[in-house]
Backbone as CSV, one residue per row, in Angstrom:
resi,resn,N_x,N_y,N_z,CA_x,CA_y,CA_z,C_x,C_y,C_z
1,MET,3.944,10.241,49.569,5.277,9.711,49.351,6.146,10.802,48.731
2,GLU,7.293,10.990,49.294,8.204,12.040,48.856,9.010,11.577,47.640
3,LYS,9.164,12.458,46.665,9.937,12.157,45.470,11.385,12.561,45.711
4,LYS,12.283,11.569,45.726,13.696,11.842,45.959,14.504,11.438,44.731
5,ASN,15.444,12.295,44.377,16.404,11.985,43.319,15.743,11.500,42.031
6,ARG,14.662,12.113,41.644,13.974,11.739,40.410,14.616,12.461,39.237
7,THR,14.737,11.755,38.151,15.298,12.361,36.949,14.188,13.072,36.181
8,PRO,14.569,14.006,35.334,13.550,14.657,34.499,12.788,13.657,33.631
9,LEU,13.470,12.597,33.184,12.804,11.582,32.370,11.728,10.855,33.175
10,GLU,12.031,10.515,34.421,11.042,9.852,35.269,9.828,10.750,35.494
11,ASP,10.076,12.033,35.683,8.978,12.983,35.849,8.144,13.069,34.573
12,LYS,8.813,13.063,33.427,8.104,13.139,32.148,7.232,11.901,31.950
13,LYS,7.759,10.727,32.289,6.990,9.491,32.162,5.749,9.539,33.058
14,GLU,5.932,10.000,34.276,4.803,10.089,35.200,3.741,11.043,34.654
15,ARG,4.170,12.189,34.142,3.213,13.152,33.568,2.481,12.546,32.374
16,CYS,3.209,11.822,31.542,2.604,11.192,30.369,1.541,10.184,30.803
17,ILE,1.876,9.333,31.743,0.938,8.309,32.214,-0.290,8.954,32.843
18,LEU,-0.082,9.968,33.658,-1.212,10.627,34.324,-2.103,11.399,33.369
19,SER,-1.560,11.789,32.216,-2.353,12.576,31.279,-2.892,11.757,30.108
20,TYR,-2.770,10.439,30.168,-3.269,9.596,29.078,-4.740,9.875,28.832
21,SER,-5.127,9.867,27.569,-6.486,10.233,27.187,-7.533,9.216,27.622
22,SER,-7.113,7.974,27.845,-8.066,6.928,28.208,-7.370,5.842,29.020
23,PRO,-7.985,5.383,30.106,-7.385,4.286,30.868,-7.316,2.987,30.052
24,VAL,-8.269,2.794,29.159,-8.271,1.598,28.312,-7.061,1.623,27.370
25,LYS,-6.797,2.780,26.795,-5.646,2.937,25.901,-4.347,2.719,26.674
26,LEU,-4.248,3.279,27.860,-3.062,3.110,28.698,-2.812,1.636,28.985
27,LYS,-3.851,0.906,29.364,-3.692,-0.520,29.664,-3.252,-1.302,28.435
28,ALA,-3.783,-0.931,27.275,-3.387,-1.612,26.048,-1.912,-1.370,25.742
29,VAL,-1.455,-0.140,25.901,-0.046,0.180,25.640,0.847,-0.544,26.648
30,ILE,0.416,-0.653,27.877,1.177,-1.403,28.886,1.357,-2.849,28.435
31,ARG,0.344,-3.413,27.809,0.410,-4.807,27.356,1.237,-5.001,26.087
32,TRP,1.508,-3.929,25.351,2.283,-4.074,24.116,3.615,-4.776,24.348
33,LYS,4.365,-4.364,25.357,5.690,-4.970,25.606,5.561,-6.462,25.856
34,GLU,4.593,-6.842,26.663,4.382,-8.257,26.980,4.017,-9.041,25.713
35,ARG,3.116,-8.506,24.917,2.708,-9.174,23.681,3.883,-9.299,22.721
36,MET,4.659,-8.242,22.608,5.815,-8.262,21.713,6.841,-9.292,22.189
37,ALA,7.129,-9.320,23.470,8.115,-10.255,24.012,7.648,-11.702,23.832
38,ARG,6.385,-11.944,24.098,5.836,-13.293,24.004,5.943,-13.847,22.577
39,HIS,5.861,-12.981,21.582,5.860,-13.413,20.193,7.140,-13.042,19.437
40,GLY,8.143,-12.574,20.158,9.439,-12.276,19.557,9.408,-11.122,18.569
41,ILE,8.534,-10.165,18.813,8.423,-9.006,17.929,9.272,-7.875,18.501
42,THR,10.170,-7.369,17.700,11.049,-6.293,18.156,10.455,-4.924,17.828
43,THR,10.982,-3.929,18.520,10.594,-2.550,18.242,10.927,-2.196,16.794
44,ALA,12.086,-2.635,16.328,12.503,-2.352,14.950,11.547,-2.986,13.946
45,ARG,11.077,-4.177,14.249,10.153,-4.855,13.331,8.821,-4.107,13.238
46,ILE,8.291,-3.694,14.373,7.043,-2.913,14.375,7.262,-1.598,13.620
47,ALA,8.374,-0.937,13.904,8.663,0.347,13.257,8.770,0.176,11.746
48,ASP,9.459,-0.861,11.320,9.602,-1.117,9.888,8.240,-1.398,9.258
49,TYR,7.436,-2.180,9.923,6.105,-2.516,9.428,5.234,-1.268,9.272
50,LEU,5.361,-0.341,10.214,4.549,0.874,10.206,5.227,2.037,9.481
51,ASP,6.446,1.833,9.009,7.226,2.872,8.344,7.415,4.090,9.258
52,LEU,7.810,3.796,10.485,8.098,4.821,11.490,9.503,4.583,12.031
53,PRO,10.148,5.608,12.576,11.476,5.385,13.182,11.337,4.577,14.481
54,PRO,12.243,3.628,14.717,12.175,2.825,15.942,12.108,3.643,17.231
55,PRO,12.814,4.785,17.331,12.702,5.549,18.578,11.272,6.011,18.881
56,ARG,10.470,6.223,17.855,9.086,6.635,18.078,8.312,5.529,18.807
57,ILE,8.509,4.292,18.387,7.846,3.154,19.038,8.331,3.052,20.480
58,SER,9.632,3.235,20.679,10.200,3.178,22.034,9.609,4.262,22.935
59,GLU,9.379,5.437,22.383,8.777,6.514,23.183,7.404,6.103,23.690
60,TRP,6.645,5.434,22.859,5.316,4.988,23.285,5.417,3.849,24.289
61,LEU,6.325,2.897,24.051,6.480,1.760,24.954,7.015,2.171,26.322
62,ASN,7.812,3.239,26.334,8.418,3.699,27.589,7.689,4.880,28.220
63,PHE,6.537,5.220,27.663,5.654,6.253,28.221,6.288,7.637,28.312
64,THR,7.085,7.980,27.303,7.557,9.361,27.242,6.605,10.195,26.396
65,TYR,5.854,9.512,25.508,4.813,10.168,24.720,3.645,9.214,24.552
66,GLU,2.452,9.778,24.423,1.266,8.980,24.139,1.064,8.928,22.622
67,PRO,0.820,7.728,22.069,0.564,7.665,20.634,-0.784,8.307,20.296
68,THR,-0.878,8.899,19.118,-2.167,9.425,18.675,-3.122,8.251,18.506
69,GLU,-4.395,8.548,18.387,-5.376,7.477,18.194,-5.063,6.672,16.935
70,ASP,-4.686,7.370,15.871,-4.361,6.690,14.622,-3.158,5.771,14.796
71,ASN,-2.094,6.267,15.410,-0.897,5.445,15.619,-1.163,4.305,16.596
72,PHE,-1.960,4.568,17.603,-2.335,3.513,18.547,-3.009,2.368,17.787
73,GLN,-3.965,2.710,16.941,-4.690,1.684,16.190,-3.784,0.974,15.196
74,ARG,-2.854,1.701,14.602,-1.894,1.087,13.673,-1.023,0.050,14.381
75,VAL,-0.559,0.373,15.593,0.265,-0.585,16.345,-0.582,-1.793,16.746
76,GLU,-1.788,-1.542,17.230,-2.678,-2.651,17.600,-2.905,-3.580,16.405
77,ASP,-3.197,-3.008,15.252,-3.423,-3.801,14.050,-2.172,-4.590,13.647
78,ALA,-1.017,-3.923,13.735,0.246,-4.589,13.379,0.520,-5.755,14.317
79,LEU,0.335,-5.555,15.614,0.554,-6.642,16.571,-0.384,-7.806,16.287
80,TYR,-1.634,-7.494,15.989,-2.605,-8.547,15.669,-2.178,-9.327,14.422
81,LYS,-1.777,-8.606,13.390,-1.367,-9.260,12.138,-0.096,-10.082,12.305
82,MET,0.741,-9.694,13.278,1.978,-10.437,13.538,1.753,-11.594,14.509
83,GLY,0.517,-11.759,14.929,0.185,-12.896,15.793,0.250,-12.621,17.271
84,ALA,0.393,-11.387,17.647,0.495,-11.067,19.082,-0.835,-10.586,19.625
């Protein structure tokens, strides 16, 4: 399939997804948005809970960057504690 009119951001997202350290981790991050939406958890709320800037959470949710193992586990724990 030919790539037409792709933005640099789209290319960056594709590279991030293809280079994820684990398929299990990738699938979990994909589910974060669904879990957050289902339970009314905002990016700002997660960021505040973890004492991180909201754009950092957005970068992980939008696949521009992969969270470190520590940050991945922190988000998973936060979602669990918030009922998601």
